[in-house]
OpenMM code with the backbone's topology and positions (N, CA, C; nanometers):
from openmm import Vec3, app, unit

residues = "UNK UNK UNK UNK UNK UNK UNK UNK UNK UNK UNK UNK UNK UNK UNK UNK UNK UNK UNK UNK UNK UNK UNK UNK UNK UNK UNK UNK UNK UNK UNK UNK UNK UNK UNK UNK UNK UNK UNK UNK UNK UNK UNK UNK UNK UNK UNK UNK UNK UNK UNK UNK UNK UNK UNK UNK UNK UNK UNK UNK UNK UNK UNK UNK UNK UNK UNK UNK UNK UNK UNK UNK UNK UNK UNK UNK UNK UNK UNK UNK UNK UNK UNK UNK UNK UNK UNK UNK UNK UNK UNK UNK UNK UNK UNK UNK UNK UNK UNK UNK UNK UNK UNK UNK UNK UNK UNK UNK UNK UNK UNK UNK UNK UNK UNK UNK UNK UNK UNK UNK UNK UNK UNK UNK UNK UNK UNK UNK UNK UNK UNK UNK UNK UNK UNK UNK UNK UNK UNK UNK UNK UNK UNK UNK UNK UNK UNK UNK UNK UNK UNK UNK UNK UNK UNK UNK UNK UNK UNK UNK UNK UNK UNK UNK UNK UNK UNK".split()
positions = [
    Vec3(-0.3714, 0.9495, -3.4716),
    Vec3(-0.3457, 1.0902, -3.4542),
    Vec3(-0.2393, 1.1337, -3.5519),
    Vec3(-0.2547, 1.2515, -3.6051),
    Vec3(-0.1520, 1.3038, -3.6931),
    Vec3(-0.1170, 1.4446, -3.6500),
    Vec3(0.0005, 1.4849, -3.6831),
    Vec3(0.0470, 1.6195, -3.6532),
    Vec3(0.1757, 1.6425, -3.7287),
    Vec3(0.1784, 1.7462, -3.8097),
    Vec3(0.2979, 1.7771, -3.8844),
    Vec3(0.3353, 1.6688, -3.9834),
    Vec3(0.2352, 1.5948, -4.0352),
    Vec3(0.2628, 1.4922, -4.1327),
    Vec3(0.3104, 1.3607, -4.0746),
    Vec3(0.3249, 1.3517, -3.9428),
    Vec3(0.3707, 1.2269, -3.8796),
    Vec3(0.2554, 1.1632, -3.8047),
    Vec3(0.2602, 1.0353, -3.7935),
    Vec3(0.1596, 0.9619, -3.7174),
    Vec3(0.2129, 0.9389, -3.5774),
    Vec3(0.1346, 0.9813, -3.4775),
    Vec3(0.1728, 0.9582, -3.3386),
    Vec3(0.1213, 0.8212, -3.2968),
    Vec3(0.2047, 0.7439, -3.2327),
    Vec3(0.1674, 0.6114, -3.1878),
    Vec3(0.1492, 0.6150, -3.0365),
    Vec3(0.0344, 0.5673, -2.9912),
    Vec3(0.0100, 0.5578, -2.8488),
    Vec3(0.0490, 0.4178, -2.8043),
    Vec3(0.1302, 0.4088, -2.7023),
    Vec3(0.1745, 0.2802, -2.6513),
    Vec3(0.0933, 0.2473, -2.5264),
    Vec3(0.0226, 0.1342, -2.5299),
    Vec3(-0.0533, 0.0883, -2.4139),
    Vec3(0.0262, -0.0219, -2.3469),
    Vec3(0.0322, -0.0145, -2.2158),
    Vec3(0.0944, -0.1235, -2.1415),
    Vec3(0.0316, -0.1330, -2.0038),
    Vec3(0.0462, -0.2479, -1.9431),
    Vec3(-0.0054, -0.2731, -1.8094),
    Vec3(0.1090, -0.3265, -1.7258),
    Vec3(0.1171, -0.2790, -1.6021),
    Vec3(0.2190, -0.3277, -1.5093),
    Vec3(0.1596, -0.3323, -1.3698),
    Vec3(0.2274, -0.4058, -1.2828),
    Vec3(0.1868, -0.4080, -1.1418),
    Vec3(0.2121, -0.2721, -1.0802),
    Vec3(0.1197, -0.2292, -0.9967),
    Vec3(0.1349, -0.1013, -0.9285),
    Vec3(0.2355, -0.1148, -0.8150),
    Vec3(0.3021, -0.0075, -0.7856),
    Vec3(0.3940, -0.0012, -0.6727),
    Vec3(0.3524, 0.1104, -0.5792),
    Vec3(0.4278, 0.1272, -0.4744),
    Vec3(0.3959, 0.2298, -0.3755),
    Vec3(0.3846, 0.3694, -0.4338),
    Vec3(0.4639, 0.3988, -0.5347),
    Vec3(0.4601, 0.5325, -0.5946),
    Vec3(0.3331, 0.5551, -0.6770),
    Vec3(0.2553, 0.4500, -0.7030),
    Vec3(0.1313, 0.4620, -0.7798),
    Vec3(0.0082, 0.4851, -0.6927),
    Vec3(0.0235, 0.4759, -0.5621),
    Vec3(-0.0944, 0.4767, -0.4745),
    Vec3(-0.1748, 0.6057, -0.4881),
    Vec3(-0.1102, 0.7201, -0.4938),
    Vec3(-0.1867, 0.8452, -0.5039),
    Vec3(-0.2675, 0.8504, -0.6329),
    Vec3(-0.2110, 0.8016, -0.7422),
    Vec3(-0.2862, 0.7985, -0.8685),
    Vec3(-0.3996, 0.6975, -0.8597),
    Vec3(-0.3787, 0.5850, -0.7906),
    Vec3(-0.4867, 0.4889, -0.7684),
    Vec3(-0.6003, 0.5515, -0.6880),
    Vec3(-0.5667, 0.6365, -0.5918),
    Vec3(-0.6693, 0.7080, -0.5144),
    Vec3(-0.7532, 0.7940, -0.6090),
    Vec3(-0.6871, 0.8681, -0.6981),
    Vec3(-0.7586, 0.9538, -0.7931),
    Vec3(-0.8487, 0.8722, -0.8852),
    Vec3(-0.7952, 0.7628, -0.9388),
    Vec3(-0.8740, 0.6794, -1.0294),
    Vec3(-0.9901, 0.6121, -0.9579),
    Vec3(-0.9693, 0.5704, -0.8333),
    Vec3(-1.0779, 0.5090, -0.7564),
    Vec3(-1.1874, 0.6109, -0.7286),
    Vec3(-1.1505, 0.7327, -0.6964),
    Vec3(-1.2500, 0.8383, -0.6748),
    Vec3(-1.3296, 0.8626, -0.8029),
    Vec3(-1.2625, 0.8634, -0.9173),
    Vec3(-1.3316, 0.8828, -1.0449),
    Vec3(-1.4252, 0.7652, -1.0733),
    Vec3(-1.3783, 0.6424, -1.0465),
    Vec3(-1.4618, 0.5241, -1.0648),
    Vec3(-1.5854, 0.5302, -0.9756),
    Vec3(-1.5655, 0.5603, -0.8485),
    Vec3(-1.6779, 0.5656, -0.7545),
    Vec3(-1.7777, 0.6729, -0.7953),
    Vec3(-1.7283, 0.7856, -0.8437),
    Vec3(-1.8158, 0.8924, -0.8902),
    Vec3(-1.8964, 0.8474, -1.0117),
    Vec3(-1.8309, 0.7772, -1.1029),
    Vec3(-1.8993, 0.7291, -1.2234),
    Vec3(-2.0061, 0.6259, -1.1893),
    Vec3(-1.9764, 0.5315, -1.1002),
    Vec3(-2.0755, 0.4283, -1.0687),
    Vec3(-2.1882, 0.4822, -0.9818),
    Vec3(-2.1645, 0.5927, -0.9121),
    Vec3(-2.2702, 0.6511, -0.8295),
    Vec3(-2.3875, 0.6971, -0.9157),
    Vec3(-2.3629, 0.7221, -1.0448),
    Vec3(-2.4696, 0.7644, -1.1344),
    Vec3(-2.5463, 0.6466, -1.1923),
    Vec3(-2.4969, 0.5248, -1.1690),
    Vec3(-2.5615, 0.4049, -1.2217),
    Vec3(-2.6660, 0.3545, -1.1234),
    Vec3(-2.7688, 0.2916, -1.1751),
    Vec3(-2.8692, 0.2306, -1.0897),
    Vec3(-2.8004, 0.1282, -1.0002),
    Vec3(-2.8149, 0.1411, -0.8693),
    Vec3(-2.7530, 0.0491, -0.7754),
    Vec3(-2.6106, 0.0859, -0.7377),
    Vec3(-2.5540, 0.1874, -0.7994),
    Vec3(-2.4140, 0.2211, -0.7790),
    Vec3(-2.3800, 0.2812, -0.6447),
    Vec3(-2.4795, 0.3288, -0.5710),
    Vec3(-2.4512, 0.3854, -0.4395),
    Vec3(-2.4768, 0.2864, -0.3271),
    Vec3(-2.5291, 0.1683, -0.3603),
    Vec3(-2.5554, 0.0671, -0.2574),
    Vec3(-2.4253, 0.0075, -0.2073),
    Vec3(-2.4212, -0.0208, -0.0801),
    Vec3(-2.3092, -0.0951, -0.0249),
    Vec3(-2.3409, -0.2417, -0.0425),
    Vec3(-2.2461, -0.3153, -0.0980),
    Vec3(-2.2674, -0.4560, -0.1237),
    Vec3(-2.1764, -0.5384, -0.0351),
    Vec3(-2.2236, -0.6546, 0.0007),
    Vec3(-2.1390, -0.7459, 0.0767),
    Vec3(-2.0258, -0.7928, -0.0129),
    Vec3(-1.9118, -0.8182, 0.0467),
    Vec3(-1.7946, -0.8603, -0.0305),
    Vec3(-1.8207, -0.9870, -0.1099),
    Vec3(-1.9102, -1.0752, -0.0626),
    Vec3(-1.9343, -1.1996, -0.1352),
    Vec3(-2.0251, -1.1806, -0.2563),
    Vec3(-2.0739, -1.0600, -0.2790),
    Vec3(-2.1565, -1.0324, -0.3956),
    Vec3(-2.0727, -0.9907, -0.5157),
    Vec3(-1.9428, -0.9864, -0.5028),
    Vec3(-1.8605, -0.9464, -0.6156),
    Vec3(-1.7986, -0.8113, -0.5908),
    Vec3(-1.7503, -0.7506, -0.6988),
    Vec3(-1.6713, -0.6283, -0.6933),
    Vec3(-1.7173, -0.5252, -0.5932),
    Vec3(-1.6403, -0.5064, -0.4915),
    Vec3(-1.6675, -0.4071, -0.3884),
    Vec3(-1.5644, -0.2961, -0.4046),
    Vec3(-1.6012, -0.1852, -0.4689),
    Vec3(-1.5007, -0.0823, -0.4880),
    Vec3(-1.4478, -0.0325, -0.3542),
    Vec3(-1.3168, -0.0252, -0.3397),
    Vec3(-1.2606, 0.0203, -0.2135),
    Vec3(-1.2828, 0.1696, -0.1947),
    Vec3(-1.2626, 0.2138, -0.0746),
    Vec3(-1.2635, 0.3565, -0.0488),
    Vec3(-1.1485, 0.4205, -0.1255),
    Vec3(-1.1667, 0.5437, -0.1651),
    Vec3(-1.0613, 0.6158, -0.2366),
    Vec3(-0.9672, 0.6778, -0.1332),
    Vec3(-0.8945, 0.5906, -0.0629),
    Vec3(-0.8016, 0.6373, 0.0397),
    Vec3(-0.6652, 0.5734, 0.0183),
    Vec3(-0.5653, 0.6398, 0.0686),
    Vec3(-0.4283, 0.5892, 0.0574),
    Vec3(-0.4172, 0.4526, 0.1235),
    Vec3(-0.4768, 0.4358, 0.2410),
    Vec3(-0.4667, 0.3102, 0.3152),
    Vec3(-0.5325, 0.1948, 0.2391),
    Vec3(-0.6539, 0.2184, 0.1881),
    Vec3(-0.7263, 0.1115, 0.1180),
    Vec3(-0.6513, 0.0672, -0.0071),
    Vec3(-0.5951, 0.1617, -0.0807),
    Vec3(-0.5290, 0.1256, -0.2058),
    Vec3(-0.3881, 0.0750, -0.1841),
    Vec3(-0.3232, 0.1202, -0.0800),
    Vec3(-0.1920, 0.0639, -0.0462),
    Vec3(-0.2074, -0.0841, -0.0111),
    Vec3(-0.3227, -0.1211, 0.0461),
    Vec3(-0.3482, -0.2614, 0.0802),
    Vec3(-0.3566, -0.3480, -0.0457),
    Vec3(-0.4135, -0.2956, -0.1538),
    Vec3(-0.4170, -0.3717, -0.2794),
    Vec3(-0.2771, -0.3872, -0.3368),
    Vec3(-0.1962, -0.2855, -0.3229),
    Vec3(-0.0603, -0.2894, -0.3779),
    Vec3(0.0261, -0.3896, -0.3021),
    Vec3(0.0124, -0.3917, -0.1694),
    Vec3(0.1046, -0.4709, -0.0870),
    Vec3(0.0415, -0.5906, -0.0183),
    Vec3(-0.0909, -0.5991, -0.0182),
    Vec3(-0.1571, -0.7014, 0.0621),
    Vec3(-0.1476, -0.8412, 0.0049),
    Vec3(-0.1581, -0.9411, 0.0910),
    Vec3(-0.1628, -1.0797, 0.0429),
    Vec3(-0.2991, -1.1061, -0.0218),
    Vec3(-0.2996, -1.1786, -0.1320),
    Vec3(-0.4244, -1.2125, -0.1989),
    Vec3(-0.4851, -1.0994, -0.2786),
    Vec3(-0.4108, -0.9921, -0.2991),
    Vec3(-0.4599, -0.8792, -0.3787),
    Vec3(-0.3486, -0.8325, -0.4716),
    Vec3(-0.3905, -0.7646, -0.5747),
    Vec3(-0.2951, -0.6947, -0.6602),
    Vec3(-0.3634, -0.5751, -0.7224),
    Vec3(-0.2850, -0.4748, -0.7529),
    Vec3(-0.3309, -0.3575, -0.8267),
    Vec3(-0.2478, -0.3495, -0.9537),
    Vec3(-0.3154, -0.3301, -1.0638),
    Vec3(-0.2486, -0.3141, -1.1923),
    Vec3(-0.2779, -0.1744, -1.2437),
    Vec3(-0.1824, -0.1139, -1.3101),
    Vec3(-0.2048, 0.0167, -1.3712),
    Vec3(-0.1904, 0.0033, -1.5217),
    Vec3(-0.2766, 0.0752, -1.5918),
    Vec3(-0.2729, 0.0783, -1.7369),
    Vec3(-0.2192, 0.2121, -1.7818),
    Vec3(-0.1201, 0.2061, -1.8686),
    Vec3(-0.0519, 0.3272, -1.9143),
    Vec3(-0.0789, 0.3516, -2.0619),
    Vec3(-0.1042, 0.4758, -2.0945),
    Vec3(-0.1026, 0.5226, -2.2325),
    Vec3(0.0187, 0.6113, -2.2412),
    Vec3(0.1147, 0.5692, -2.3204),
    Vec3(0.2465, 0.6295, -2.3195),
    Vec3(0.2949, 0.6241, -2.1747),
    Vec3(0.3177, 0.7349, -2.1095),
    Vec3(0.3658, 0.7307, -1.9705),
    Vec3(0.2566, 0.7678, -1.8709),
    Vec3(0.1354, 0.7956, -1.9174),
    Vec3(0.0261, 0.8417, -1.8311),
    Vec3(-0.0533, 0.7240, -1.7778),
    Vec3(-0.0735, 0.7193, -1.6452),
    Vec3(-0.1570, 0.6167, -1.5843),
    Vec3(-0.3024, 0.6544, -1.6078),
    Vec3(-0.3654, 0.5851, -1.7015),
    Vec3(-0.5010, 0.6179, -1.7441),
    Vec3(-0.6041, 0.5161, -1.6984),
    Vec3(-0.5609, 0.4067, -1.6352),
    Vec3(-0.6550, 0.3052, -1.5922),
    Vec3(-0.5960, 0.2166, -1.4850),
    Vec3(-0.6821, 0.1333, -1.4280),
    Vec3(-0.6382, 0.0430, -1.3209),
    Vec3(-0.7305, -0.0767, -1.3126),
    Vec3(-0.6776, -0.1806, -1.2498),
    Vec3(-0.7578, -0.2980, -1.2137),
    Vec3(-0.7188, -0.3346, -1.0712),
    Vec3(-0.8184, -0.3592, -0.9876),
    Vec3(-0.7968, -0.4001, -0.8487),
    Vec3(-0.8529, -0.5405, -0.8336),
    Vec3(-0.7660, -0.6338, -0.7992),
    Vec3(-0.7993, -0.7752, -0.7970),
    Vec3(-0.7764, -0.8336, -0.6579),
    Vec3(-0.8638, -0.9285, -0.6200),
    Vec3(-0.8427, -1.0004, -0.4939),
    Vec3(-0.8930, -1.1426, -0.5082),
    Vec3(-0.8372, -1.2282, -0.4257),
    Vec3(-0.8767, -1.3690, -0.4221),
    Vec3(-0.9735, -1.3875, -0.3070),
    Vec3(-1.0835, -1.4583, -0.3339),
    Vec3(-1.1835, -1.4907, -0.2319),
    Vec3(-1.1813, -1.6415, -0.2109),
    Vec3(-1.1389, -1.6821, -0.0921),
    Vec3(-1.1343, -1.8241, -0.0572),
    Vec3(-1.2566, -1.8679, 0.0225),
    Vec3(-1.3588, -1.7817, 0.0326),
    Vec3(-1.4698, -1.8079, 0.1227),
    Vec3(-1.5744, -1.9052, 0.0748),
    Vec3(-1.5705, -1.9505, -0.0465),
    Vec3(-1.6737, -2.0409, -0.0968),
    Vec3(-1.6205, -2.1805, -0.1181),
    Vec3(-1.6864, -2.2519, -0.2080),
    Vec3(-1.6467, -2.3893, -0.2392),
    Vec3(-1.5183, -2.3943, -0.3206),
    Vec3(-1.4873, -2.2850, -0.3886),
    Vec3(-1.3665, -2.2826, -0.4716),
    Vec3(-1.2978, -2.1469, -0.4570),
    Vec3(-1.1771, -2.1421, -0.5023),
    Vec3(-1.0974, -2.0189, -0.4976),
    Vec3(-1.1426, -1.9309, -0.6139),
    Vec3(-1.2002, -1.8168, -0.5811),
    Vec3(-1.2614, -1.7300, -0.6805),
    Vec3(-1.1853, -1.5989, -0.6890),
    Vec3(-1.1631, -1.5519, -0.8102),
    Vec3(-1.1049, -1.4204, -0.8308),
    Vec3(-1.2148, -1.3166, -0.8357),
    Vec3(-1.1912, -1.2025, -0.7735),
    Vec3(-1.2882, -1.0927, -0.7757),
    Vec3(-1.2184, -0.9696, -0.8312),
    Vec3(-1.2696, -0.9229, -0.9420),
    Vec3(-1.2195, -0.8003, -1.0036),
    Vec3(-1.3016, -0.6865, -0.9450),
    Vec3(-1.2490, -0.6256, -0.8392),
    Vec3(-1.3238, -0.5205, -0.7702),
    Vec3(-1.3410, -0.3971, -0.8566),
    Vec3(-1.2408, -0.3638, -0.9351),
    Vec3(-1.2475, -0.2476, -1.0231),
    Vec3(-1.1655, -0.2768, -1.1482),
    Vec3(-1.2223, -0.2457, -1.2621),
    Vec3(-1.1467, -0.2380, -1.3872),
    Vec3(-1.1941, -0.1085, -1.4510),
    Vec3(-1.1101, -0.0073, -1.4501),
    Vec3(-1.1530, 0.1276, -1.4871),
    Vec3(-1.0484, 0.1951, -1.5739),
    Vec3(-1.0960, 0.2580, -1.6790),
    Vec3(-1.0124, 0.3410, -1.7654),
    Vec3(-1.0817, 0.4761, -1.7770),
    Vec3(-1.0051, 0.5820, -1.7642),
    Vec3(-1.0618, 0.7164, -1.7760),
    Vec3(-1.1327, 0.7322, -1.9105),
    Vec3(-1.2442, 0.8054, -1.9110),
    Vec3(-1.3218, 0.8184, -2.0352),
    Vec3(-1.2390, 0.8650, -2.1555),
    Vec3(-1.1500, 0.9579, -2.1403),
    Vec3(-1.0721, 1.0079, -2.2528),
    Vec3(-0.9698, 0.9094, -2.3062),
    Vec3(-0.9484, 0.7986, -2.2357),
    Vec3(-0.8478, 0.6997, -2.2762),
    Vec3(-0.9110, 0.5678, -2.3201),
    Vec3(-1.0417, 0.5675, -2.3364),
    Vec3(-1.1110, 0.4441, -2.3746),
    Vec3(-1.1070, 0.4231, -2.5257),
    Vec3(-1.1462, 0.3038, -2.5659),
    Vec3(-1.1574, 0.2665, -2.7068),
    Vec3(-1.0225, 0.2490, -2.7761),
    Vec3(-0.9153, 0.2301, -2.6986),
    Vec3(-0.7848, 0.2022, -2.7603),
    Vec3(-0.7300, 0.0673, -2.7163),
    Vec3(-0.8048, -0.0057, -2.6342),
    Vec3(-0.7629, -0.1395, -2.5942),
    Vec3(-0.7006, -0.1497, -2.4568),
    Vec3(-0.6909, -0.0395, -2.3843),
    Vec3(-0.6280, -0.0435, -2.2528),
    Vec3(-0.7097, -0.1255, -2.1533),
    Vec3(-0.8411, -0.1117, -2.1549),
    Vec3(-0.9259, -0.1904, -2.0657),
    Vec3(-0.9107, -0.3392, -2.0916),
    Vec3(-0.9029, -0.3771, -2.2176),
    Vec3(-0.8841, -0.5174, -2.2531),
    Vec3(-0.7506, -0.5688, -2.2010),
    Vec3(-0.6454, -0.4882, -2.2129),
    Vec3(-0.5148, -0.5281, -2.1598),
    Vec3(-0.5200, -0.5454, -2.0084),
    Vec3(-0.5870, -0.4533, -1.9392),
    Vec3(-0.6017, -0.4652, -1.7934),
    Vec3(-0.6760, -0.5934, -1.7572),
    Vec3(-0.7824, -0.6217, -1.8306),
    Vec3(-0.8615, -0.7418, -1.8026),
    Vec3(-0.7797, -0.8680, -1.8294),
    Vec3(-0.7090, -0.8732, -1.9397),
    Vec3(-0.6266, -0.9900, -1.9714),
    Vec3(-0.5199, -1.0129, -1.8652),
    Vec3(-0.4545, -0.9073, -1.8234),
    Vec3(-0.3497, -0.9204, -1.7216),
    Vec3(-0.4093, -0.9622, -1.5873),
    Vec3(-0.5296, -0.9111, -1.5552),
    Vec3(-0.5982, -0.9514, -1.4315),
    Vec3(-0.6301, -1.0997, -1.4335),
    Vec3(-0.6842, -1.1478, -1.5448),
    Vec3(-0.7193, -1.2892, -1.5568),
    Vec3(-0.5935, -1.3752, -1.5439),
    Vec3(-0.4842, -1.3314, -1.6032),
    Vec3(-0.3581, -1.4064, -1.5904),
    Vec3(-0.3140, -1.4127, -1.4440),
    Vec3(-0.3295, -1.3026, -1.3708),
    Vec3(-0.2931, -1.3017, -1.2289),
    Vec3(-0.3821, -1.3983, -1.1511),
    Vec3(-0.5133, -1.3969, -1.1790),
    Vec3(-0.6047, -1.4887, -1.1105),
    Vec3(-0.5680, -1.6346, -1.1398),
    Vec3(-0.5346, -1.6650, -1.2630),
    Vec3(-0.4918, -1.8013, -1.2965),
    Vec3(-0.3696, -1.8404, -1.2151),
    Vec3(-0.2729, -1.7499, -1.2063),
    Vec3(-0.1498, -1.7784, -1.1312),
    Vec3(-0.1787, -1.7990, -0.9824),
    Vec3(-0.2895, -1.7447, -0.9323),
    Vec3(-0.3274, -1.7609, -0.7923),
    Vec3(-0.4085, -1.8881, -0.7700),
    Vec3(-0.4361, -1.9635, -0.8764),
    Vec3(-0.5117, -2.0878, -0.8633),
    Vec3(-0.6621, -2.0688, -0.8574),
    Vec3(-0.7126, -1.9568, -0.9047),
    Vec3(-0.8570, -1.9315, -0.9037),
    Vec3(-0.9254, -2.0164, -1.0100),
    Vec3(-1.0475, -2.0582, -0.9803),
    Vec3(-1.1244, -2.1392, -1.0736),
    Vec3(-1.2181, -2.0551, -1.1593),
    Vec3(-1.2348, -1.9294, -1.1263),
    Vec3(-1.3191, -1.8378, -1.2020),
    Vec3(-1.2961, -1.6957, -1.1538),
    Vec3(-1.3505, -1.6021, -1.2296),
    Vec3(-1.3358, -1.4595, -1.1970),
    Vec3(-1.4720, -1.3937, -1.2056),
    Vec3(-1.5047, -1.3128, -1.1064),
    Vec3(-1.6267, -1.2330, -1.1066),
    Vec3(-1.5911, -1.0859, -1.1229),
    Vec3(-1.6647, -1.0182, -1.2089),
    Vec3(-1.6559, -0.8732, -1.2240),
    Vec3(-1.7966, -0.8182, -1.2134),
    Vec3(-1.8104, -0.6933, -1.1779),
    Vec3(-1.9419, -0.6341, -1.1546),
    Vec3(-1.9769, -0.5334, -1.2626),
    Vec3(-2.0983, -0.5440, -1.3135),
    Vec3(-2.1563, -0.4431, -1.4021),
    Vec3(-2.2879, -0.4001, -1.3373),
    Vec3(-2.3067, -0.2724, -1.3212),
    Vec3(-2.4282, -0.2228, -1.2575),
    Vec3(-2.5459, -0.2283, -1.3539),
    Vec3(-2.6689, -0.2383, -1.2993),
    Vec3(-2.7876, -0.2434, -1.3849),
    Vec3(-2.7908, -0.1228, -1.4796),
    Vec3(-2.8152, -0.1490, -1.6038),
    Vec3(-2.8230, -0.0418, -1.7021),
    Vec3(-2.6883, 0.0017, -1.7584),
    Vec3(-2.5781, -0.0516, -1.7067),
    Vec3(-2.4458, -0.0151, -1.7571),
    Vec3(-2.4101, -0.1116, -1.8709),
    Vec3(-2.4715, -0.0881, -1.9847),
    Vec3(-2.4555, -0.1765, -2.1000),
    Vec3(-2.3100, -0.1840, -2.1445),
    Vec3(-2.2355, -0.0726, -2.1339),
    Vec3(-2.0957, -0.0725, -2.1748),
    Vec3(-2.0119, -0.1699, -2.0934),
    Vec3(-2.0300, -0.1698, -1.9608),
    Vec3(-1.9548, -0.2622, -1.8752),
    Vec3(-1.9956, -0.4066, -1.9036),
    Vec3(-2.1258, -0.4286, -1.9201),
    Vec3(-2.1748, -0.5640, -1.9491),
    Vec3(-2.1154, -0.6146, -2.0804),
    Vec3(-2.1154, -0.5336, -2.1832),
    Vec3(-2.0597, -0.5743, -2.3118),
    Vec3(-1.9084, -0.5944, -2.3040),
    Vec3(-1.8411, -0.5114, -2.2253),
    Vec3(-1.6970, -0.5255, -2.2067),
    Vec3(-1.6652, -0.6629, -2.1496),
    Vec3(-1.7355, -0.7012, -2.0421),
    Vec3(-1.7121, -0.8324, -1.9815),
    Vec3(-1.7521, -0.9460, -2.0752),
    Vec3(-1.8682, -0.9327, -2.1391),
    Vec3(-1.9129, -1.0394, -2.2294),
    Vec3(-1.8165, -1.0596, -2.3461),
    Vec3(-1.7562, -0.9533, -2.3953),
    Vec3(-1.6621, -0.9667, -2.5072),
    Vec3(-1.5380, -1.0460, -2.4665),
    Vec3(-1.5130, -1.0549, -2.3357),
    Vec3(-1.3990, -1.1324, -2.2850),
    Vec3(-1.4409, -1.2718, -2.2388),
    Vec3(-1.5669, -1.3100, -2.2625),
    Vec3(-1.6127, -1.4441, -2.2286),
    Vec3(-1.6858, -1.4554, -2.0960),
    Vec3(-1.7056, -1.3457, -2.0234),
    Vec3(-1.7800, -1.3506, -1.8974),
    Vec3(-1.9275, -1.3763, -1.9265),
    Vec3(-1.9934, -1.4460, -1.8335),
    Vec3(-2.1371, -1.4732, -1.8414),
    Vec3(-2.2001, -1.4320, -1.7086),
    Vec3(-2.3210, -1.3781, -1.7152),
    Vec3(-2.3923, -1.3448, -1.5919),
    Vec3(-2.4221, -1.4736, -1.5173),
    Vec3(-2.3962, -1.4750, -1.3855),
    Vec3(-2.4244, -1.5945, -1.3068),
    Vec3(-2.5158, -1.5644, -1.1889),
    Vec3(-2.5393, -1.4359, -1.1617),
    Vec3(-2.6221, -1.3996, -1.0477),
    Vec3(-2.6723, -1.2576, -1.0661),
    Vec3(-2.8006, -1.2380, -1.0449),
    Vec3(-2.8569, -1.1043, -1.0386),
    Vec3(-2.9051, -1.0857, -0.8968),
    Vec3(-2.8619, -0.9797, -0.8325),
    Vec3(-2.9028, -0.9521, -0.6951),
    Vec3(-3.0106, -0.8455, -0.7005),
    Vec3(-3.1292, -0.8780, -0.6502),
    Vec3(-3.2378, -0.7834, -0.6438),
    Vec3(-3.2393, -0.7211, -0.5049),
    Vec3(-3.2720, -0.5924, -0.4969),
    Vec3(-3.2629, -0.5207, -0.3703),
    Vec3(-3.3843, -0.4332, -0.3509),
    Vec3(-3.4394, -0.4321, -0.2308),
    Vec3(-3.5488, -0.3439, -0.1937),
    Vec3(-3.5036, -0.2612, -0.0752),
    Vec3(-3.4803, -0.1310, -0.0927),
    Vec3(-3.4405, -0.0501, 0.0228),
    Vec3(-3.5585, -0.0327, 0.1195),
    Vec3(-3.5314, -0.0458, 0.2470),
    Vec3(-3.6338, -0.0273, 0.3498),
    Vec3(-3.5965, 0.0943, 0.4337),
    Vec3(-3.6820, 0.1905, 0.4355),
    Vec3(-3.6542, 0.3078, 0.5175),
    Vec3(-3.6079, 0.4180, 0.4350),
] * unit.nanometer
topology = app.Topology()
chain = topology.addChain("A")
for resn in residues:
    res = topology.addResidue(resn, chain)
    for name in ("N", "CA", "C"):
        topology.addAtom(name, app.Element.getBySymbol(name[0]), res)
């Protein structure tokens, strides 16, 4: 960006969310849920063991990620603006301790500057510190951007869930 002959520098950073971030997390979760609702399969309710289960866009649900055991919320900042988030939880229900990235979301106007990558890297570091043996993230059918985002970080598809609605 330029203005008045000077180059403006955008500073991206990621930090753990605190209680004062919960209302912004509610807004970002609502935006995420709205965006995925347009994707094939995005309105289906999925079992928690199928991977990323976006939480409700409520103060209570997101405060639980901020303060709950086995969860963390990260916020991504462009300069001082919270433009993205990652919601992470540990799943101990299988044969191994698995990290689940329930949401990794950056607002459309703040994409393509590396903030999503920073959120993902910080999430993976948190999962490692929790002793997880792997991390699952969700990309909806036809969401090539999300699939490419995960693949660029080394993720591989390990399960496709097929669904037939009845009724």
